[in-house]
C-alpha positions in Angstrom: 69.6 132.8 89.2 71.3 130.9 86.4 68.6 128.4 85.4 65.6 130.7 84.9 67.1 133.1 82.3 68.7 130.2 80.5 65.3 128.3 80.3 63.6 131.5 79.1 66.1 132.1 76.3 66.1 128.4 75.3 62.3 128.4 75.2 62.3 131.5 73.0 64.6 129.7 70.5 62.4 126.6 70.7 59.3 128.7 69.9 61.1 130.5 67.0 62.3 127.2 65.6 58.8 125.7 65.7 57.4 128.8 63.9 60.2 128.9 61.4 59.9 125.2 60.5 56.1 125.3 60.3 56.3 128.3 57.9 59.3 127.0 55.9 57.8 123.5 55.3 54.0 123.9 55.2 53.4 120.7 53.2 55.7 118.4 55.2 54.2 115.4 56.7 55.4 112.2 58.4 52.9 109.4 58.8 50.0 111.9 58.9 51.8 114.2 61.5 52.2 117.7 60.1 55.3 119.9 60.7 53.9 121.9 63.7 52.7 118.8 65.5 56.0 117.0 64.9 58.2 119.9 66.0 56.1 120.8 69.0 55.3 117.3 70.2 58.6 115.4 69.4 61.6 117.3 68.2 61.4 120.4 70.4 60.7 118.4 73.5 63.6 116.0 72.8 66.0 119.0 72.3 64.6 120.7 75.4 65.2 117.5 77.5 68.8 117.4 76.2 69.3 121.0 77.1 67.9 120.4 80.6 70.4 117.6 81.1 73.3 119.9 80.0 72.0 122.6 82.4 71.9 120.1 85.2 75.5 119.0 84.5 76.6 122.6 84.4 74.9 123.5 87.6 76.3 120.5 89.4 79.8 121.5 88.2 79.2 125.0 89.5 77.6 123.9 92.8 79.0 120.5 93.9 77.2 120.7 97.2 73.8 120.8 95.3 74.6 117.4 94.0 75.3 116.1 97.5 72.0 117.4 98.7 70.0 115.9 95.8 71.7 112.5 96.3 70.8 112.7 100.0 67.2 113.4 99.2 67.2 110.5 96.7 68.7 108.0 99.2 65.2 106.8 100.4 64.2 106.1 96.8 67.4 104.2 96.1 66.9 102.2 99.3 63.3 101.2 98.3 64.6 100.3 94.8 67.3 98.2 96.4 64.8 96.3 98.5 62.6 95.7 95.5 65.3 94.5 93.1 67.6 92.9 95.6 70.6 94.8 94.3 72.9 97.1 96.1 74.2 100.6 95.1 77.8 99.4 95.0 77.1 96.6 92.5 
């Protein structure tokens, strides 16, 4: 209920930013990459990833039991990684 509207709004801002930058700087280029390709492929995705991390932190703060469940689900992955690397979770 919290994440979907937030993702929608952030995506609308991302799209508007891509269009605005592409229209505002039509001749911009970085090593052969034009503004649209740069903003869509690199800048917008990096900002979106950062926003998703912030949303995850906010959701974990609102719903601490969600964090416990996710960590419980990830325990088998941590156990396999521990066996492969020879390290423990506590170190």
